[in-house]
Structure formats: structure tokens, C-alpha cells
C-alpha positions as MATLAB code, in Angstrom:
seq = 'MSAQRSPLRMAVLFGGASTEHVISVRSARAVIAAADPNLITTVPIAIDRGGVWRDVAASRALVELFDRGGPECVPAIEGQRGLLAAPQALAALNDVDLAFPLVHGQTGEDGSLQGLLELTGVPYVGAGVAASAIGMDKALMKAVFAQAGLPMPRATVVTADGWAADPRGIERELAAMPLPLFAKPANGGSSVGVVKIHNREEIGPSVEKALRFDRKVVVEEGIVGREIECAVLARSSADAAADGRTAEATHPGEIRTLRDFYDYTAKYEDPSTELIVRADLEPAVAARAQALAVRAFEAIDGSGFARVDFLLRGADEVLINEINTLPGFTSTSMFPRLWAAAGLPFDALIARLAGLALARADGRRHRA';
ca = [
      14.026   10.141    1.791;
      15.646   12.969    3.686;
      18.495   15.044    2.309;
      21.929   13.540    2.917;
      23.360   14.610    6.263;
      26.335   14.038    8.504;
      26.433   11.616   10.124;
      24.517    9.575    7.568;
      21.443    7.721    8.758;
      21.702    4.133    7.535;
      18.910    1.587    7.949;
      20.250   -1.867    8.796;
      17.727   -4.482    7.660;
      18.164   -7.903    9.267;
      16.486  -11.181   10.169;
      14.116  -12.489    7.534;
      12.298  -15.697    6.761;
      15.221  -17.672    5.327;
      17.232  -20.492    6.880;
      20.055  -17.970    7.412;
      18.091  -15.830    9.892;
      20.593  -16.186   12.730;
      23.545  -15.328   10.475;
      21.696  -12.191    9.390;
      21.196  -11.157   13.030;
      24.909  -11.678   13.723;
      25.881   -9.681   10.630;
      23.630   -6.792   11.666;
      24.993   -6.763   15.203;
      28.552   -6.608   13.871;
      27.799   -3.776   11.429;
      25.911   -1.763   14.070;
      28.801   -2.207   16.508;
      31.518   -1.395   13.977;
      29.994    1.603   12.169;
      31.815    4.847   13.021;
      29.201    7.000   14.842;
      30.908   10.151   13.568;
      30.088    9.072   10.026;
      27.053    6.793   10.290;
      24.060    6.513   12.602;
      22.574    3.031   12.277;
      18.799    2.573   12.272;
      17.947   -1.094   12.877;
      14.870   -2.591   11.228;
      14.192   -6.214   12.138;
      12.240   -8.769   10.111;
      10.958  -11.864   11.907;
      11.063  -15.477   10.750;
       7.593  -15.096    9.273;
       8.615  -12.056    7.240;
       6.862   -9.517    9.496;
       8.740   -6.212    9.871;
       9.293   -4.411   13.182;
       9.399   -0.687   13.803;
      12.657    0.990   14.810;
      11.938    1.111   18.545;
      11.131   -2.600   18.680;
      14.161   -3.371   16.519;
      16.506   -1.413   18.800;
      15.115   -3.291   21.789;
      15.841   -6.591   20.029;
      19.440   -5.569   19.286;
      19.917   -4.656   22.947;
      18.431   -8.023   23.927;
      20.851   -9.839   21.609;
      23.750   -7.884   23.114;
      22.694   -8.985   26.613;
      22.871  -12.622   25.558;
      19.308  -13.119   24.385;
      18.410  -15.600   21.618;
      19.627  -14.475   18.207;
      16.314  -14.472   16.398;
      13.423  -12.106   15.784;
      10.358  -13.866   17.252;
       7.523  -14.318   14.788;
       4.163  -12.610   15.067;
       1.451  -14.950   13.827;
      -1.344  -13.835   11.542;
       0.447  -10.788   10.143;
       1.536  -10.074    6.573;
       5.116   -8.971    6.109;
       5.761   -5.295    5.681;
       2.022   -4.583    5.571;
       1.851   -5.376    9.288;
       4.279   -2.572   10.198;
       3.760    0.625    8.196;
       5.992    2.373   10.780;
       8.948    0.332    9.495;
       8.298    1.481    5.945;
       7.916    5.053    7.169;
      11.324    4.772    8.857;
      12.905    4.247    5.441;
      11.693    7.722    4.517;
      14.009    9.195    7.158;
      17.294    7.524    6.226;
      19.982    8.353    3.682;
      20.572    4.753    2.659;
      19.934    1.154    3.658;
      22.208   -1.805    4.246;
      20.171   -4.958    3.503;
      21.726   -7.700    5.633;
      18.974  -10.267    5.171;
      20.814  -13.343    3.936;
      19.167  -15.992    1.783;
      15.792  -15.953    0.059;
      13.743  -12.722    0.223;
      16.923  -10.894    1.259;
      19.699  -11.382   -1.264;
      17.660  -12.741   -4.176;
      16.568   -9.335   -5.465;
      13.268   -9.198   -3.553;
      14.408   -6.762   -0.873;
      16.473   -4.838   -3.392;
      13.348   -4.413   -5.530;
      11.466   -2.970   -2.564;
      14.272   -0.502   -1.922;
      14.236    0.473   -5.585;
      10.514    1.235   -5.286;
      11.054    3.342   -2.170;
      13.883    5.281   -3.822;
      16.248    4.551   -0.921;
      19.889    4.014   -1.958;
      21.194    0.693   -0.710;
      24.470   -1.124   -0.203;
      25.329   -3.994   -2.503;
      24.106   -5.631   -5.690;
      21.041   -4.493   -7.617;
      17.947   -6.544   -8.367;
      19.239   -8.500  -11.366;
      22.727   -9.147   -9.972;
      21.251  -10.283   -6.663;
      18.878  -12.700   -8.402;
      21.631  -14.140  -10.600;
      24.049  -14.455   -7.703;
      21.445  -16.233   -5.598;
      20.305  -18.696   -8.284;
      23.245  -21.025   -8.896;
      21.711  -22.312  -12.141;
      21.410  -18.803  -13.591;
      24.812  -17.875  -12.178;
      26.521  -20.782  -13.916;
      24.815  -19.912  -17.207;
      26.061  -16.305  -16.971;
      29.563  -17.421  -15.997;
      29.656  -19.912  -18.876;
      28.663  -17.143  -21.297;
      31.542  -15.054  -19.895;
      33.980  -17.929  -20.418;
      34.762  -18.377  -16.728;
      36.167  -21.749  -15.584;
      33.858  -23.835  -13.371;
      33.338  -27.437  -12.282;
      31.160  -29.516  -14.603;
      27.507  -29.304  -13.536;
      23.930  -30.020  -14.553;
      20.587  -28.664  -13.349;
      17.759  -30.890  -12.127;
      14.253  -29.444  -11.748;
      11.516  -30.821   -9.527;
       9.276  -31.370  -12.565;
      12.035  -33.083  -14.489;
      12.845  -35.349  -11.555;
       9.192  -36.252  -11.055;
       8.849  -37.134  -14.754;
      12.013  -39.232  -15.176;
      14.049  -39.863  -12.025;
      15.739  -42.998  -13.369;
      16.819  -41.254  -16.558;
      18.283  -38.343  -14.620;
      20.048  -40.754  -12.257;
      21.683  -42.465  -15.244;
      22.802  -39.073  -16.609;
      24.278  -38.064  -13.266;
      25.946  -41.455  -12.813;
      28.057  -40.695  -15.889;
      29.667  -37.772  -14.042;
      32.844  -38.430  -12.022;
      32.317  -38.998   -8.309;
      32.092  -37.446   -5.805;
      29.246  -35.085   -6.684;
      27.452  -32.320   -4.825;
      23.708  -31.694   -4.986;
      22.939  -28.063   -4.125;
      19.619  -26.207   -3.952;
      19.888  -23.573   -6.689;
      18.587  -20.869   -4.371;
      20.123  -21.051   -0.947;
      23.125  -20.145    1.135;
      25.372  -21.244    3.996;
      25.415  -24.766    2.456;
      21.884  -25.430    3.765;
      20.485  -28.437    1.890;
      23.810  -29.271    0.194;
      24.530  -33.004    0.006;
      27.776  -34.736   -0.923;
      27.262  -37.812   -3.100;
      29.918  -40.450   -2.545;
      28.548  -43.293   -4.694;
      25.883  -43.989   -7.312;
      23.440  -45.380   -4.744;
      23.334  -41.981   -3.045;
      22.396  -40.010   -6.179;
      18.612  -40.412   -5.966;
      18.202  -39.787   -2.222;
      20.617  -36.829   -2.363;
      18.788  -35.114   -5.223;
      15.474  -35.635   -3.441;
      16.870  -34.159   -0.235;
      18.193  -31.078   -2.035;
      14.848  -30.659   -3.841;
      13.170  -30.206   -0.451;
      14.887  -26.807   -0.265;
      14.266  -25.551   -3.813;
      12.550  -26.561   -7.044;
      15.912  -26.531   -8.847;
      19.065  -28.395   -7.844;
      22.554  -27.993   -9.266;
      24.517  -31.229   -9.326;
      28.217  -30.658   -9.905;
      31.439  -32.607   -9.810;
      33.234  -32.558   -6.493;
      36.677  -31.038   -6.875;
      39.334  -32.553   -4.662;
      41.474  -29.605   -3.727;
      41.669  -26.417   -1.701;
      38.872  -23.905   -1.086;
      39.911  -20.280   -1.495;
      37.951  -17.012   -1.468;
      38.453  -13.435   -2.648;
      36.579  -10.399   -1.356;
      35.611   -7.903   -4.068;
      34.844   -4.192   -3.777;
      33.597   -1.916   -6.519;
      35.744    1.121   -7.281;
      34.504    4.670   -7.545;
      33.552    5.974  -10.982;
      36.542    8.329  -10.954;
      38.983    5.533  -10.107;
      37.423    3.222  -12.695;
      37.615    5.922  -15.351;
      41.293    6.506  -14.567;
      42.496    2.968  -15.210;
      39.481    0.978  -16.451;
      39.292   -1.310  -13.423;
      35.712   -1.367  -12.113;
      36.466   -3.473   -9.031;
      39.334   -4.828   -6.961;
      39.818   -8.111   -5.138;
      41.818   -9.077   -2.075;
      44.543  -11.667   -1.924;
      42.706  -15.003   -1.517;
      41.886  -16.444    1.866;
      41.513  -20.166    2.465;
      38.980  -22.422    4.207;
      40.132  -25.604    5.922;
      37.755  -28.027    7.579;
      38.092  -31.482    9.083;
      34.533  -32.314    8.023;
      33.625  -34.079    4.797;
      33.001  -30.665    3.222;
      32.420  -27.046    4.206;
      28.809  -27.454    5.338;
      26.685  -25.322    7.692;
      28.159  -26.985   10.770;
      31.715  -26.405    9.545;
      30.906  -22.763    8.804;
      29.224  -21.767   12.024;
      29.547  -24.446   14.698;
      32.796  -26.409   14.320;
      35.679  -24.736   16.200;
      38.221  -26.781   14.243;
      37.360  -24.972   10.989;
      40.189  -22.657    9.968;
      39.655  -19.360    8.128;
      43.087  -18.425    6.822;
      43.076  -14.782    5.832;
      46.116  -14.977    3.571;
      46.310  -18.263    1.690;
      49.773  -19.600    0.925;
      49.650  -19.552   -2.882;
      52.054  -19.025   -5.716;
      51.833  -15.361   -6.794;
      50.541  -16.306  -10.248;
      47.748  -18.446   -8.753;
      46.708  -15.703   -6.330;
      46.690  -13.139   -9.142;
      44.578  -15.431  -11.338;
      42.017  -15.876   -8.552;
      41.855  -12.105   -8.039;
      41.376  -11.494  -11.757;
      38.665  -14.149  -11.986;
      36.909  -12.695   -8.938;
      36.662   -9.314  -10.653;
      35.500  -10.925  -13.905;
      32.792  -12.836  -12.047;
      31.665   -9.634  -10.330;
      31.494   -7.846  -13.676;
      29.744  -10.788  -15.383;
      26.687  -10.455  -13.134;
      26.893   -6.631  -13.231;
      27.717   -6.530   -9.526;
      27.573   -3.406   -7.385;
      29.236   -2.522   -4.110;
      30.774   -5.792   -3.034;
      30.770   -9.581   -3.272;
      32.748  -12.623   -2.224;
      33.854  -15.088   -4.890;
      34.592  -18.670   -3.860;
      36.988  -20.919   -5.760;
      38.131  -24.509   -5.849;
      41.831  -25.040   -6.505;
      42.474  -28.336   -8.280;
      46.076  -29.409   -8.326;
      48.709  -26.716   -8.016;
      47.247  -24.052  -10.270;
      43.802  -24.822  -11.769;
      41.450  -22.183  -10.354;
      37.725  -22.948  -10.773;
      34.902  -20.635   -9.710;
      32.530  -22.273   -7.257;
      30.090  -19.377   -6.802;
      29.660  -15.674   -6.153;
      27.973  -14.427   -3.007;
      26.487  -10.940   -3.346;
      25.723  -10.729    0.381;
      28.424  -12.616    2.299;
      28.408  -12.787    6.067;
      29.342   -9.587    7.884;
      29.865  -11.027   11.341;
      32.988  -10.096   13.266;
      34.565  -13.413   12.237;
      33.320  -13.533    8.630;
      35.864  -13.881    5.861;
      34.769  -10.837    3.855;
      35.541   -8.122    6.451;
      38.609  -10.036    7.636;
      40.056  -10.186    4.115;
      39.650   -6.434    3.701;
      41.040   -5.738    7.156;
      44.143   -7.707    6.153;
      44.311   -5.581    2.995;
      44.373   -2.420    5.110;
      40.667   -1.549    5.210;
      39.318   -2.069    8.754;
      35.662   -2.898    9.447;
      34.528    0.669   10.186;
      36.232    2.048    7.070;
      34.790   -0.820    5.004;
      31.253    0.089    6.099;
      31.878    3.755    5.292;
      33.226    2.861    1.848;
      30.214    0.669    1.099;
      27.894    3.493    2.141;
      29.763    5.884   -0.146;
      29.517    3.467   -3.077;
      25.766    3.061   -2.503;
      25.165    6.815   -2.487;
      27.381    7.367   -5.532;
      25.533    4.648   -7.466;
      22.156    6.200   -6.605;
      23.430    9.654   -7.544;
      24.690    8.361  -10.872;
      21.340    6.805  -11.651;
      19.527   10.069  -10.835;
      21.782   11.974  -13.198;
      21.105    9.468  -16.003;
      17.328    9.611  -15.479;
];
């Protein structure tokens, strides 16, 4: 990696083989457009749907194509093997100051890409390997949150092997939980593969559908209430040392949808979905959500940033739904909008994240 310079050279990694490929492309486009060129020079590196990496020149051409209205995907190259097919892309990482991994979903926010960046020695924005893996795996996440004493909906984990061995027994166990239920692939994002279970007859088919997306499925009680979200940012070491607060969270935003639940269509395709940047909440409820967001971030040993999603049951019962260590960064995504409302516009947010990434890497070097 080159010595730090001004403006910083920041690799923006996007695309990937997950079901959230298009969202990753949109996030990358937004970050590239918003980054202050006086502070940051973006270096795009695209990854196609098959996991094959592109060199910088090809990646820039794709970004320009997207901007001209081209299809928002990185076309796959058949018969090639991931990063091994494009050593030029790996070489490009040797000439940047840091990387911003914007590959949503599996192989991007599950610790895999973070592990590669650790091996290359390139500082990167966001959660480390372990925090990324825990945040991605809802079963592990719930276990960590339970250990930390954080409030959550009641849930159980179903594995593919367990289901194959005793589906009727598992159905009976799940039928004892209050309806409605949600069956969620443990490793996934953007509500892909999530199924709402309205009655006992739907339990078996719903679990089987969710198992098509992952070998583990989290089945949890459906909370009838409001969906709220807080955006979290880590604080600098100096600020944390001054008052002991390692992270800060925004006032909660709120999601409202006319659909049965906040599924992929509601998130990205339904114009009636409302993203309310400042939820109308009692001050004590908002403060509790903010405090829980920071506790969740600390529980997984988060770095950089995260979004924490809650379910509000009744007037004041705040339950953690999940933590997202790589939330969407599109121009309409809740995370940058929440921080913009808090006084940190998109370009300044990117600069702060870059600074946190470099400071974290510097701290690790000094401890080595």
C-alpha cells in the first residue's frame, strides 16, 4: 500500500455474487458521486455476479455505463475464478490508501471480503472480520445479543439437517410460538428469502422456502408494531477516551409500508413505502433506541458504522430486530439520510468513515 496522500485514494469495491448485487452497484455509484474530490479520489473495482473481479479501467467503464442508464449489474465472465482471474484488480489495492467494501450480502459483508483486505494490509471502512460474520449470521447475532442482555423477539433456529431429520417435530415446536411468525435465512439481507407465516399450515412450506437460501433459518415471533432504525457511527479514540462513549447513534427513523411486511419489493420497488427520517417518538423511547443501538454495536465489537433495526411493540417496548454492518449507501438509503438529518451530509459522512478506517488501522499497527 502506498503512503497516505491527499487526496486519499479509496478503492470502492462493489457488485458481488450475492442476491443484493444491484443494491451494491447503487451504493457504489452514490459513494463515488458524493465523495469530495478534494479529500478522496475513488478507485472503482467491480466484482461480477460470478465473483470475478475487474480491473480499474474496466470498472470505471462500467460505472460510466451505469451513469448513462445502462443495466445496473456487472456482467459475468464464465469459466473464471474470482480474484484469481484479475491479478490487476489485486494489484490496484496496492496503490490505494484504504478500501470501502460495498459488496452487500454473502462474500461481501460476512467477513470474507474483510478477511481478504486484512491479508492485503489495506485499511478498510466498516466492521472487521468477526463483527461482519456475526452481524451477517442472524443466529450468531441473536446469541451474542442474548449474552449482552439485549431485548429481542422470541426466536428459534432451524438447521437444514435438523429439518431433514425431524420436520414434524420442529413444526410442532414452532406451532407453540405465537402467530404470526417470520422465517428468515440466517445469512442474507434485503429481506431476500424472508417469509411471513400467518397460520400453522404455512409453517412447513415457509421453513422449506427459507432453507433454499441458507442452511440455517431463524424463525421468530412477528411483532405487531412500528419499525424504527438508528444509524450508528464509531467515535474517534480521543473522543471515546474523553467521555467513554465508543459510538453514537442518530435519532430513530421509521419505515412504513402498505405491504404485509417490509420485504424486498417494499424496500426497493414500491413507491408507497415511506422512509421517515425523524420518527415521531416520545423522547424516552427515542433515547432508549439510541442507547440500545450503541450497545448492539459494542456487543459485536463493531467498527466504523452500522444500522440497527428495531421493532416497537406498544407505546414503549423497544426490541432489537437486527444489526446491519453494511447498510445500503444509495442516495435514498436510510443510513446516509439519518446522518444528513443529524448534520453530517453524505460527503462529510464518507470522509469521516475514511478517517475512522485509517485511525483503526494505525492503532492496530501501533499495538503490533
